[in-house]
C-alpha positions in Angstrom: -23.1 -74.0 -17.0 -23.3 -72.9 -21.0 -23.6 -69.1 -21.3 -23.2 -68.4 -25.4 -21.0 -65.4 -26.4 -23.6 -63.3 -29.0 -26.2 -63.0 -27.3 -28.1 -61.1 -24.4 -29.7 -61.8 -21.0 -31.7 -61.2 -18.4 -32.3 -60.9 -14.6 -35.1 -63.5 -15.3 -32.9 -65.7 -17.7 -34.2 -65.4 -20.3 -31.9 -64.6 -23.9 -32.6 -62.5 -26.9 -30.3 -63.4 -29.7 -30.6 -60.2 -32.2 -30.8 -60.6 -36.1 -31.6 -57.3 -37.9 -34.8 -56.3 -37.0 -35.7 -60.0 -35.1 -35.3 -60.5 -31.9 -35.3 -64.8 -31.1 -36.4 -65.9 -27.4 -35.3 -68.2 -25.3 -35.1 -69.3 -21.7 -31.3 -70.0 -20.6 -29.6 -73.4 -19.4 -29.5 -72.2 -16.3 -32.8 -71.1 -16.6 -33.8 -74.8 -17.7 -32.2 -76.4 -15.1 -33.3 -74.7 -12.6 -36.9 -75.9 -14.1 -36.2 -79.5 -14.5 -38.7 -81.6 -16.5 -39.8 -79.2 -18.9 -44.1 -80.5 -19.5 -46.1 -77.3 -20.9 -45.1 -74.0 -22.5 -47.8 -71.4 -23.2 -46.8 -69.5 -26.1 -47.7 -65.2 -27.1 -50.0 -65.0 -30.0 -48.1 -63.9 -33.8 -48.7 -60.1 -33.8 -49.1 -59.8 -30.2 -47.1 -55.8 -28.7 -45.4 -57.1 -26.2 -43.4 -54.4 -23.8 -40.3 -55.1 -22.2 -40.0 -57.2 -19.0 -44.1 -58.2 -20.0 -45.1 -61.4 -18.9 -45.5 -63.0 -22.9 -45.0 -67.2 -22.6 -45.9 -69.8 -19.2 -43.5 -73.0 -18.7 -44.7 -75.6 -16.3 -42.4 -78.5 -14.9 -42.8 -81.0 -12.7 -41.5 -78.3 -10.5 -43.3 -75.1 -11.1 -45.4 -72.5 -13.7 -42.6 -69.8 -14.4 -44.0 -66.2 -16.8 -41.1 -65.7 -19.4 -40.9 -62.3 -20.0 -40.3 -60.6 -23.3 -36.3 -59.4 -22.9 -37.2 -56.3 -25.4 -40.2 -54.1 -27.0 -41.8 -55.1 -30.6 -44.7 -57.5 -32.0 -44.4 -61.3 -31.5 -43.6 -62.2 -35.8 -43.2 -66.2 -34.4 -44.0 -69.1 -32.1 -41.3 -72.2 -32.7 -44.6 -75.1 -33.6 -41.6 -78.0 -32.7 -42.2 -76.4 -28.5 -45.7 -76.8 -28.3 -45.2 -80.9 -29.4 -42.0 -81.9 -27.3 -41.6 -79.3 -24.7 -38.4 -81.1 -23.6 -36.5 -79.2 -26.3 -36.4 -76.5 -23.5 -34.0 -78.7 -21.4 -32.3 -80.0 -24.1 -31.5 -77.0 -26.5 -32.5 -74.0 -25.1 -29.9 -72.1 -27.0 -31.1 -74.0 -30.2 -34.7 -75.9 -31.1 -35.5 -75.1 -27.9 -36.0 -71.0 -28.9 -39.3 -70.0 -27.6 -40.1 -66.7 -30.3 -39.4 -64.2 -32.2 -39.8 -60.4 -31.7 -39.8 -58.2 -34.5 -39.1 -54.7 -34.0 -37.3 -53.9 -30.9 -35.2 -50.2 -30.4 -31.3 -50.1 -30.0 -32.2 -48.7 -26.2 -34.0 -52.1 -25.2 -30.6 -53.8 -25.6 -28.8 -51.7 -23.4 -31.2 -52.7 -20.5 -29.5 -56.4 -21.0 -26.8 -58.3 -20.2 -23.7 -60.2 -22.1 -22.4 -63.3 -21.8 -19.8 -61.7 -19.1 -21.9 -59.5 -16.7 -24.6 -62.9 -17.0 -22.2 -65.0 -15.3 -21.6 -62.8 -12.4 -25.2 -61.7 -12.1 -25.6 -65.8 -11.4 -23.0 -66.0 -9.1 -24.3 -63.2 -6.7 
């Protein structure tokens, strides 16, 4: 299972990559493998304000629909247009081309509630 260093992880299997005031969000390799073949993704609209742990997007696979929760609070400033054309990018490259959306304005305290790689690995073993 691929769990990159330098990202933050949630208990609901989202990842967050912080870059200054922007936080890129996607789902983990574990999540995409559990979902199997992703067939549709409903992304949030740019400009939407979200709070940490709010349902923000929906991923549908051949198995089930899965809410995606905001790992941090802020404003959605970008969504991945390639995902709407090819939802399977989430399966093929969950930490790269399969990113979902970008949130701007997260506070430092939001990240204290998230896990690093080591903590997420321990969490997955439970």
